[in-house]
KOLSEZA-815007 format. One record per residue (C-alpha): x, y, z; residue in three letters. Coordinates in steps of 0.1 Angstrom, whole numbers, plus 5000, padded with zeros to 4 digits. Example, Ala and Ser with C-alpha at 12.3 -4.5 7.8 and 13.67 -1.06 7.14 Angstrom:
<recs>
512349555078ala;513749895071ser;
</recs>
This chain:
<recs>
500050005000met;501350344991ala;501250615017glu;500850985008glu;504051185014phe;504151565015thr;507651715015asp;508552025035thr;510352325022thr;513552455037leu;511652735054asp;509352485071glu;512252245081ala;514752495094phe;512852815099gly;513853175090gln;515953435108asp;514953795113lys;516053895078glu;514053625061gly;516953395053arg;516553025058val;518052915092gly;520652685076val;523252775049asp;523052515021leu;525152534990asn;523252374962gln;526352274944lys;527652084974asp;524351924980leu;524051824943leu;527651674943ser;526851474974ser;523551344960glu;525151264927met;527851064944phe;525250864963glu;523250804931leu;526450694913lys;527250444941gln;523650304938ile;524050274901trp;527350074904phe;525749844930val;522749784908tyr;524749704878asn;526949464897lys;523949284912lys;521849274880ile;524749144859asn;525248864885ala;521548774883leu;520948804845leu;522448464836pro;519648304857leu;516948434833leu;515848234802pro;517448334769gln;514248474755glu;513948714785val;517548814782leu;517148904745asn;514149124753arg;516049284782tyr;519049354760asp;516749514734met;515149744760val;518349844777val;520049934744lys;517150174737ser;517750364770leu;520150644776gln;522450594807ala;522350864834pro;525051124834ile;526451174869phe;528951454859asp;527251784869val;529651974846ala;527951814815lys;524651974822tyr;523652324811pro;524752594836val;521252734839lys;519652404847met;518252384882asp;519452144909tyr;516151974911leu;515851924873glu;519351764871ile;518551534901phe;515151434887asn;516651354853glu;519351124868val;516750944890val;514350914860phe;517050754838lys;518150524866met;514450424871gly;514250334834gln;517050084838phe;515749944871tyr;512349864855phe;513749744822ala;514249394836val;510549374844phe;
</recs>
């Protein structure tokens, strides 16, 4: 069963000071780099485990999986390869979306 989840904004989570600034100083570039590193580690673990399990599948399923995977574009974890004006959330969502495509390709 899925449960509804409502995310909180930084203002709600950390409050604001007298000048209206968020109570915590977060650098989006540092946050993005940290999250991208974690996603990259998840990607490597997934690839290692899926490659170990693929030989257990019947050849017909493997052929279909190969066809689907070849049509997908792998995620790019290097932030420098994205346009400068692209927002942190857009980059993160794009990487997660592309990873999700690979995760569900086996199904």
